[in-house]
C-alpha positions as CSV (number, residue, x, y, z in Angstrom):
1,M,-36.5,85.3,47.5
2,R,-35.3,82.6,49.3
3,V,-33.0,83.5,51.4
4,G,-30.9,81.8,54.2
5,L,-29.5,83.0,57.6
6,T,-26.4,81.4,58.7
7,L,-25.1,81.7,61.8
8,Y,-23.4,80.6,65.5
9,G,-26.6,79.8,68.3
10,S,-29.6,80.4,67.9
11,L,-31.4,83.7,66.5
12,D,-33.3,84.3,69.4
13,E,-30.1,85.5,71.7
14,Q,-30.3,88.8,73.4
15,S,-27.1,90.6,72.4
16,G,-27.2,93.6,69.7
17,G,-26.2,91.3,66.7
18,F,-28.7,88.6,67.2
19,R,-31.3,91.1,67.3
20,Y,-30.0,92.9,64.0
21,D,-30.0,89.3,62.8
22,R,-33.5,88.7,64.1
23,K,-35.3,91.9,62.7
24,L,-33.7,91.3,59.4
25,V,-35.0,87.9,59.0
26,E,-38.9,89.6,60.5
27,E,-38.8,92.2,57.9
28,L,-37.4,89.8,54.9
29,R,-40.6,87.7,55.6
30,R,-42.7,90.4,56.2
31,A,-42.0,91.9,52.6
32,G,-42.2,88.4,51.4
33,D,-39.4,86.6,51.3
34,T,-38.9,82.9,52.8
35,V,-36.3,82.7,54.8
36,E,-34.6,79.6,56.1
37,V,-32.5,79.6,59.4
38,V,-29.1,77.5,59.3
39,E,-28.5,77.4,63.1
40,L,-24.8,76.1,63.7
41,P,-23.3,75.2,67.3
42,W,-21.5,77.8,69.2
43,R,-17.4,77.3,68.7
44,A,-14.5,78.8,70.0
45,Y,-12.5,80.0,67.2
46,P,-10.1,77.1,66.8
47,R,-12.6,74.1,67.2
48,G,-14.8,76.5,64.8
49,L,-11.7,76.8,62.2
50,L,-11.7,72.5,62.0
51,D,-15.6,72.9,60.9
52,N,-13.6,73.4,57.4
53,A,-12.3,70.1,57.6
54,D,-15.5,68.1,58.1
55,P,-17.8,67.0,55.1
56,G,-20.5,66.1,57.4
57,F,-20.4,70.1,58.1
58,R,-20.4,71.3,54.7
59,D,-23.6,68.9,54.9
60,R,-25.6,70.9,56.5
61,L,-25.0,74.5,54.7
62,Q,-26.2,72.6,51.7
63,V,-29.9,74.3,51.8
64,D,-32.3,75.5,48.4
65,V,-31.8,79.1,48.7
66,D,-31.0,81.9,45.9
67,V,-28.3,84.2,48.5
68,M,-27.6,83.0,51.6
69,L,-26.8,85.7,54.4
70,Q,-23.9,84.4,56.8
71,D,-23.5,86.7,60.0
72,E,-19.5,87.1,59.9
73,L,-19.5,85.9,63.7
74,A,-19.2,82.6,62.7
75,H,-16.7,82.5,59.8
76,P,-14.3,80.4,61.2
77,S,-16.6,77.2,60.6
78,L,-17.3,79.1,57.0
79,L,-13.8,80.0,55.9
80,L,-13.2,77.3,53.3
81,A,-16.4,75.8,53.0
82,N,-17.5,79.1,51.0
83,R,-16.1,77.5,48.3
84,D,-17.9,74.8,47.8
85,L,-21.6,75.8,48.7
86,P,-24.4,76.1,45.2
87,Y,-25.3,79.5,46.0
88,P,-24.1,83.3,46.6
89,V,-23.1,84.3,49.6
90,V,-23.6,88.0,51.4
91,S,-21.9,88.4,54.9
92,I,-23.5,90.4,57.6
93,V,-20.7,92.8,59.4
94,H,-21.4,93.9,63.1
95,H,-17.8,94.1,63.2
96,L,-14.6,92.4,62.9
97,R,-12.8,91.0,65.5
98,A,-9.3,91.7,63.7
99,S,-10.6,95.6,64.7
100,E,-11.1,94.6,68.8
101,P,-7.2,95.6,70.2
102,G,-5.2,92.2,71.7
103,R,-2.3,89.8,71.0
104,L,-4.0,87.9,68.1
105,S,-5.6,90.8,66.0
106,S,-3.1,90.1,63.2
107,L,-4.6,86.2,62.9
108,Y,-7.9,87.4,63.6
109,R,-7.4,89.8,60.1
110,A,-5.5,87.2,58.2
111,I,-8.9,84.7,58.8
112,E,-10.8,87.3,58.3
113,R,-9.5,88.9,54.8
114,R,-9.4,84.7,53.7
115,Y,-13.6,84.6,55.4
116,L,-13.9,87.8,52.7
117,A,-12.6,87.3,50.0
118,S,-14.9,84.2,49.5
119,V,-18.3,86.2,49.6
120,D,-20.4,88.0,47.2
121,G,-21.0,91.3,48.8
122,V,-21.0,92.7,52.4
123,V,-23.9,94.0,54.6
124,C,-22.6,96.6,57.4
125,N,-23.9,97.9,60.5
126,S,-22.2,101.1,60.0
127,A,-19.6,103.2,58.1
128,A,-17.1,102.6,60.4
129,T,-17.4,98.9,59.7
130,R,-17.6,99.1,56.2
131,D,-14.0,101.3,56.1
132,A,-12.4,98.3,58.4
133,V,-13.8,95.3,55.6
134,A,-12.6,97.7,52.6
135,A,-9.1,98.4,55.5
136,L,-8.5,94.1,55.0
137,G,-7.9,95.2,51.0
138,V,-10.8,92.8,49.7
139,D,-12.8,93.3,47.3
140,S,-15.6,91.0,48.5
141,G,-18.1,92.4,45.8
142,A,-21.1,94.5,46.8
143,S,-22.3,96.0,49.8
144,V,-24.3,98.2,51.8
145,V,-24.6,100.1,54.6
146,A,-28.1,98.9,56.7
147,P,-27.8,100.8,60.2
148,P,-29.4,99.3,63.4
149,A,-32.8,101.2,64.1
150,G,-32.6,100.6,68.0
151,D,-36.2,100.6,68.7
152,R,-36.3,97.9,71.0
153,F,-38.2,100.4,73.5
154,D,-39.6,103.4,72.1
155,P,-40.6,104.6,75.0
156,A,-43.1,107.4,75.3
157,I,-41.2,110.1,77.4
158,D,-40.8,113.9,76.6
159,D,-39.1,116.7,76.9
160,D,-40.8,117.6,80.8
161,A,-39.9,114.3,81.9
162,I,-36.0,113.9,80.9
163,A,-35.9,118.1,82.4
164,A,-37.4,116.6,85.9
165,R,-35.4,113.1,86.1
166,A,-31.9,115.6,85.3
167,G,-32.8,117.6,88.4
168,E,-33.3,114.8,90.0
169,G,-29.3,113.3,91.9
170,P,-27.3,112.1,92.7
171,L,-26.2,111.3,89.3
172,R,-26.9,107.6,87.8
173,V,-25.6,105.9,85.3
174,A,-26.3,102.4,83.5
175,F,-23.6,100.4,81.4
176,V,-25.8,97.8,79.3
177,G,-24.0,95.0,77.5
178,N,-21.9,91.8,77.8
179,V,-19.3,91.9,80.6
180,E,-16.2,91.1,78.7
181,P,-12.8,93.4,78.4
182,R,-14.0,94.9,74.9
183,K,-16.9,96.5,76.5
184,G,-14.7,98.3,79.0
185,L,-16.6,98.0,82.5
186,D,-13.3,98.5,84.3
187,T,-12.5,101.9,82.1
188,L,-15.7,102.8,83.9
189,V,-15.5,101.8,87.1
190,E,-12.4,103.1,87.4
191,G,-13.7,106.5,86.1
192,V,-17.0,106.5,88.7
193,A,-13.9,105.9,91.9
194,R,-11.8,108.9,90.3
195,A,-14.7,111.3,89.6
196,D,-15.4,114.9,91.6
197,A,-19.1,113.4,91.9
198,A,-20.7,111.3,93.1
199,V,-22.1,108.6,90.7
200,D,-24.5,105.7,91.3
201,L,-24.0,102.9,88.3
202,T,-26.0,99.9,87.6
203,A,-24.2,97.3,85.4
204,V,-26.3,95.5,83.3
205,G,-25.7,92.7,80.9
206,R,-24.6,89.1,80.8
207,P,-20.9,87.8,82.6
208,V,-19.1,86.2,79.0
209,D,-15.7,86.5,80.4
210,A,-15.6,85.1,84.2
211,S,-11.8,86.4,84.6
212,H,-12.8,89.8,83.4
213,V,-15.8,90.0,85.8
214,A,-13.4,89.1,88.5
215,D,-11.0,92.0,87.7
216,V,-14.3,94.0,87.6
217,R,-15.6,92.9,91.0
218,R,-12.2,93.4,92.8
219,L,-12.0,96.9,91.4
220,V,-14.5,97.5,92.6
221,R,-13.7,96.5,96.0
222,E,-10.8,97.8,96.0
223,R,-11.3,101.5,95.1
224,G,-14.1,101.6,98.2
225,L,-17.5,101.7,95.5
226,G,-19.7,98.5,97.1
227,D,-22.2,101.0,97.7
228,R,-22.0,103.2,94.5
229,V,-21.7,99.7,91.9
230,R,-24.4,97.6,91.3
231,F,-24.1,94.4,89.3
232,S,-27.5,93.4,87.6
233,G,-27.3,90.5,85.3
234,R,-28.9,90.1,82.6
235,L,-32.5,91.5,82.9
236,S,-35.6,91.4,80.9
237,D,-36.7,94.1,78.1
238,A,-39.4,95.3,80.8
239,E,-36.5,95.7,84.0
240,L,-33.5,96.4,81.6
241,A,-36.3,99.7,80.0
242,D,-36.9,100.3,83.7
243,V,-33.1,100.8,84.4
244,L,-32.9,102.9,81.7
245,R,-36.0,104.9,82.2
246,A,-34.6,105.9,86.0
247,S,-31.2,106.8,84.5
248,H,-29.6,109.9,83.4
249,V,-26.7,108.4,81.6
250,L,-25.6,105.5,79.3
251,A,-22.0,104.6,79.8
252,V,-20.2,102.1,77.4
253,P,-17.0,102.9,76.7
254,S,-16.1,100.3,74.5
255,R,-12.7,99.5,73.0
256,Y,-14.2,98.9,70.0
257,E,-18.0,98.7,68.8
258,G,-18.9,98.3,64.7
259,F,-21.6,100.8,65.8
260,G,-23.2,100.3,69.5
261,I,-26.9,100.1,69.5
262,V,-27.3,100.2,72.6
263,Y,-26.1,104.0,72.7
264,L,-29.6,104.3,70.1
265,E,-31.7,102.1,72.8
266,G,-30.4,104.8,75.3
267,M,-31.4,107.9,73.1
268,S,-34.7,106.4,72.6
269,F,-34.8,107.7,76.8
270,G,-33.5,110.4,77.0
271,L,-29.9,109.3,77.9
272,P,-26.9,110.8,76.7
273,A,-24.7,108.8,76.4
274,I,-20.5,108.2,76.7
275,A,-19.4,106.1,74.2
276,S,-15.5,105.8,72.9
277,R,-13.9,107.5,70.0
278,A,-12.9,103.5,68.9
279,G,-15.4,101.8,65.6
280,G,-19.0,103.4,64.9
281,A,-19.8,104.8,68.0
282,S,-18.9,108.4,66.5
283,E,-21.9,107.9,63.8
284,T,-24.7,107.7,66.5
285,V,-23.1,109.7,69.5
286,T,-22.1,113.3,68.6
287,D,-18.8,114.8,71.0
288,G,-21.3,117.9,73.5
289,E,-24.3,117.6,71.7
290,T,-25.6,114.1,72.5
291,G,-23.3,112.9,74.6
292,V,-19.6,112.2,75.1
293,L,-17.2,110.4,73.4
294,V,-13.5,109.4,75.1
295,E,-10.5,106.9,74.3
296,P,-10.2,103.6,74.6
297,D,-8.9,103.2,78.0
298,D,-8.8,106.3,78.7
299,P,-10.8,106.7,82.5
300,A,-9.6,110.1,83.6
301,A,-11.7,111.0,80.4
302,V,-14.2,109.2,81.7
303,A,-14.6,110.4,84.9
304,R,-14.4,114.2,83.5
305,A,-17.7,113.2,81.8
306,L,-19.1,111.7,84.5
307,T,-18.1,115.2,86.6
308,E,-19.6,117.3,84.6
309,F,-22.7,115.6,84.1
310,A,-23.0,115.0,87.5
311,V,-22.6,119.3,88.9
312,D,-24.4,120.5,85.4
313,P,-27.9,118.9,85.5
314,D,-29.1,121.1,82.8
315,R,-26.3,120.2,80.8
316,V,-28.0,116.4,81.2
317,A,-31.8,117.7,80.2
318,A,-30.3,119.7,77.0
319,M,-27.9,116.8,75.9
320,G,-30.7,114.5,76.7
321,R,-33.6,116.2,74.5
322,A,-31.2,116.2,72.4
323,A,-30.1,112.6,71.8
324,R,-34.2,111.3,71.7
325,R,-34.5,114.1,69.0
326,R,-31.3,111.9,67.0
327,Y,-33.4,108.6,67.9
328,E,-36.5,109.7,66.4
329,R,-34.1,111.0,62.7
330,H,-32.9,107.3,62.9
331,P,-33.8,105.3,59.8
332,S,-36.4,102.3,60.8
333,W,-35.8,98.7,60.1
334,D,-38.0,98.4,57.3
335,E,-35.4,101.0,55.3
336,S,-32.3,99.2,56.3
337,A,-33.8,96.2,55.3
338,A,-35.5,97.2,51.9
339,R,-31.4,97.9,51.4
340,V,-30.6,94.8,52.0
341,R,-33.1,93.0,50.2
342,R,-31.9,95.5,47.0
343,L,-28.3,94.1,47.9
344,L,-29.5,90.3,47.8
345,A,-31.9,91.0,44.6
346,D,-28.7,92.4,43.1
347,V,-26.3,89.6,44.1
348,A,-29.0,87.1,43.6
349,D,-29.2,87.8,40.1
350,A,-26.0,88.0,39.0
351,P,-25.5,86.0,35.8
352,D,-22.1,84.9,37.2
353,A,-20.9,85.7,40.1
354,V,-17.1,86.4,39.9
355,E,-15.1,85.1,42.8
356,P,-13.7,88.1,44.4
357,E,-9.6,88.8,44.7
358,V,-7.7,89.7,47.9
359,A,-5.6,92.9,46.9
360,T,-1.8,92.8,47.0
């Protein structure tokens, strides 16, 4: 097949969604398909919507492929342009903007609903994401759930190493993610402040929201956590692996995650997770077995989870072993890519694509 992939920014970006897209391209090429990548300039949401009125922008989308994948993140620029494309479109949905809490969620819902009504199929990274798409009331053609593998590191770690690390103190916690409101670093910092035990937190991630970064740093100062919370910024894979290998727990209490590949990456190091119940994290993190699930914006629940881990190293070790087993059972990239490839072939071979309709 001749496959295209349209996305904002560069395929070399390091966040989970871009790693998903990159691995999918690699697997499709390994299977013998040609893949043409169409990299669009990053757009603020309103500016992206204006692309739909630009004939020059639409010319960039005129490529010779049998089927086009589109990263749903770029939907503002593709909302109307999709109507004039000469090929069928399959959207990769990592998570919907409409699923994020906020005052603009109803606007995002209306726009994403319109966008998804313009595609012929959907690739979802989790069942929760598929359900969120369905909840928009859109028949977006065929769909498939193809989770990411989370094997970015795949370290060699055994039960003895997990147990030995669990016996070391104080509790070392890693946060990994862009520093933005959705990821819940502020909730985690407040949880560290309220915990009835010593907790050291290392926050790894690119600061993408300056106001939120300032708020979190101010919270650290106000709560007297300057010697307990370390901001590492963006790290190389080798440096991040060192942080995860030395940690006891991965904590990313996001306000919403479509899947949360970072939880699997932590599990590969034998780290139990503290994760939010909102979105797809519960498909990876089993509460009380491989980690702890908390409600969004609940620092008291985060504090309880941290305290329980800090005072019970045997629990940390048992959950760490279970987390590693969960990682080992997870589908590989070639399995997920095979699901996507079957969907692409079906969409490309459809004699006449039926225009999807918005349910009323």
